[in-house]
C-alpha positions in Angstrom: -76.2 -23.9 -11.5 -78.4 -22.6 -13.8 -81.3 -25.2 -14.6 -84.0 -26.0 -17.7 -87.3 -27.7 -16.8 -88.2 -30.1 -20.0 -91.5 -31.7 -20.8 -91.3 -34.5 -23.6 -95.3 -34.0 -24.7 -93.6 -35.0 -29.2 -95.3 -38.8 -28.9 -98.4 -40.3 -30.7 -100.3 -41.7 -28.1 -100.8 -44.8 -30.0 -101.8 -46.9 -27.1 -104.7 -44.1 -26.6 -107.5 -45.3 -28.6 -110.1 -42.3 -28.0 -111.4 -39.3 -30.0 -108.3 -37.0 -29.3 -104.6 -37.3 -28.3 -104.4 -38.2 -24.9 -102.8 -35.6 -23.8 -105.7 -33.3 -24.7 -108.1 -35.5 -22.5 -108.5 -33.8 -19.3 -108.7 -34.4 -15.8 -110.9 -32.2 -13.7 -111.3 -29.7 -16.7 -107.5 -29.1 -18.0 -106.1 -30.8 -20.4 -103.6 -34.0 -19.0 -100.6 -31.9 -20.3 -101.2 -28.7 -19.2 -101.0 -30.2 -15.3 -97.8 -31.6 -16.4 -96.6 -28.0 -17.6 -98.2 -26.1 -14.3 -96.2 -28.6 -12.2 -93.5 -27.5 -14.1 -93.7 -24.0 -14.4 -94.6 -23.7 -10.1 -91.4 -25.3 -9.1 -89.4 -22.2 -10.2 -86.6 -23.9 -11.0 -86.2 -21.8 -14.8 -86.8 -21.8 -18.2 -89.5 -24.8 -19.2 -89.5 -25.9 -22.4 -92.3 -28.2 -24.1 -91.2 -30.7 -26.6 -94.1 -31.4 -29.3 -94.7 -33.3 -32.3 -97.4 -35.3 -32.8 -100.3 -33.5 -31.5 -101.2 -30.2 -32.0 -100.5 -28.7 -28.3 -101.6 -24.9 -28.9 -104.7 -25.2 -27.3 -103.1 -26.2 -24.4 -100.0 -24.0 -24.0 -102.0 -21.1 -25.2 -102.3 -20.9 -20.9 -98.7 -21.0 -20.4 -97.4 -17.7 -23.0 -93.6 -18.2 -21.0 -93.1 -21.4 -21.8 -90.8 -22.0 -24.5 -92.1 -24.6 -27.5 -90.0 -26.9 -29.1 -91.0 -29.0 -31.7 -89.3 -32.5 -32.9 -90.2 -32.6 -36.7 -88.9 -36.3 -36.2 -91.3 -37.1 -32.6 -91.5 -40.7 -34.2 -87.9 -41.7 -34.0 -88.6 -42.3 -30.2 -88.1 -40.0 -27.0 -84.2 -39.0 -27.5 -84.5 -37.1 -30.4 -87.0 -35.3 -28.4 -84.2 -34.9 -25.4 -82.0 -33.8 -28.2 -84.1 -31.3 -29.2 -84.3 -29.6 -26.0 -80.8 -30.1 -25.5 -80.4 -27.6 -28.6 -82.8 -25.5 -27.9 -81.3 -24.4 -24.9 -78.8 -21.4 -23.5 -75.5 -22.3 -23.1 -75.7 -20.8 -19.4 -78.0 -23.8 -18.7 -75.9 -26.6 -16.5 -78.5 -29.0 -15.8 -81.9 -30.2 -17.4 -84.9 -32.0 -15.4 -86.8 -34.0 -17.7 -90.4 -35.3 -17.1 -93.8 -36.8 -19.1 -96.3 -34.9 -20.5 -98.8 -37.9 -19.7 -97.7 -37.4 -15.7 -100.2 -35.1 -14.1 -98.7 -36.4 -10.9 -95.8 -35.3 -10.0 -95.2 -32.6 -7.6 -93.3 -28.9 -8.2 -91.4 -30.4 -5.0 -90.0 -33.4 -7.3 -89.5 -31.0 -10.1 -87.6 -28.4 -7.3 -85.6 -31.5 -5.5 -84.1 -33.1 -8.5 -83.2 -29.6 -9.5 -81.4 -28.8 -6.4 -79.5 -32.1 -6.6 -75.8 -31.5 -7.6 -75.1 -35.2 -8.4 -74.8 -36.1 -12.4 -77.6 -37.8 -13.0 -80.8 -37.5 -10.7 -83.7 -39.7 -10.9 -87.1 -39.5 -8.5 -88.3 -42.4 -6.7 -91.8 -43.2 -6.1 -92.1 -45.5 -3.0 -88.3 -47.1 -4.3 -89.4 -47.3 -8.4 -87.5 -44.8 -10.3 -89.4 -42.5 -12.5 -89.5 -39.0 -13.3 -88.2 -36.1 -13.2 -84.6 -36.6 -14.4 -82.3 -34.3 -13.9 -79.0 -34.4 -15.9 -75.8 -32.2 -15.5 -74.6 -31.0 -18.7 -71.7 -33.4 -18.2 -74.0 -36.4 -19.1 -75.6 -34.7 -22.2 -72.9 -36.1 -24.7 -73.7 -39.8 -23.5 -77.6 -39.5 -24.2 -78.5 -41.0 -27.1 -79.4 -39.3 -30.3 -82.3 -41.8 -31.7 -84.5 -44.3 -30.3 -87.3 -44.7 -27.2 -84.5 -44.7 -24.5 -83.6 -41.0 -23.0 -81.6 -41.0 -19.5 -82.8 -44.9 -18.7 -80.1 -45.9 -21.0 -76.8 -43.7 -19.6 -78.7 -45.0 -16.0 -77.8 -48.5 -17.3 -74.9 -47.7 -18.6 -73.4 -45.7 -15.8 -74.8 -46.6 -12.5 -71.8 -44.8 -10.8 -73.0 -41.8 -12.0 -77.0 -42.3 -10.7 -78.6 -40.9 -7.5 -81.6 -42.0 -6.3 -83.9 -39.5 -4.6 -87.1 -40.3 -2.8 -90.2 -37.9 -3.9 -93.9 -37.4 -3.2 -96.9 -37.6 -5.5 -97.4 -40.0 -8.4 -95.6 -41.1 -11.4 -98.3 -42.9 -13.0 -98.5 -42.1 -16.7 -101.9 -42.1 -18.8 -101.1 -44.5 -21.3 -104.7 -45.8 -22.0 -108.5 -44.7 -21.9 -108.6 -46.6 -18.4 -105.4 -45.3 -17.3 -107.4 -42.1 -17.7 -110.4 -43.3 -16.1 -108.1 -44.0 -13.1 -107.8 -40.4 -12.8 -111.3 -39.2 -13.0 
C-alpha cells in the first residue's frame, strides 16, 4: 500500500483574533503549522502534502523542502475542497491518504503511522475514546467524499459507519482555533 500524508492548512482561521494567521503563531519558537507538518514528516509514511489557501505559509514551509505544496484557490468553500485538491494532486500509485490538520500540533508521529498501516477502508484516530485526526482513507472511499462544504471524512463516516475503524492513539488532538487555545499551549 502506498500512502500519502495530507495536512490541511488552507482555512482562514476566522476565530483566531491576533496579529497574524493562527498557523503562523508559534509554540516553543516554531509556527503551529510547522509542528503539525514535522509530525507527519517524522512518521515516514510517504509523501507529505500541505494544502494551503488563505494564509501565506511560505516562511513555515521553507524548512520542509520535500513537502509538496498544494494551493487551494477556493479555500473559503470549506475543508472538503481542500481534501479534493490533495487527492487530485497525488499520484495514481497512492492507495491511501492520511489526513490531519495544520492547527493540531499535538498529533504524534506514531498516530500517523498507526493510521497509515491500518488496512480498513476508513480509520479514525481516537484519543481517550473521542474521534479526531488523523483519518486514513483508502482509495476505494475517495469517491464518497463531499466536494464542497466544511466536512470531509466526517460526513462519509456518518453515512457509512460500517466502513469505519477506530484506532486508539497517543498525543493530543486539541486544535488551536483561538488566542486562548494558543495560551494553553505556551
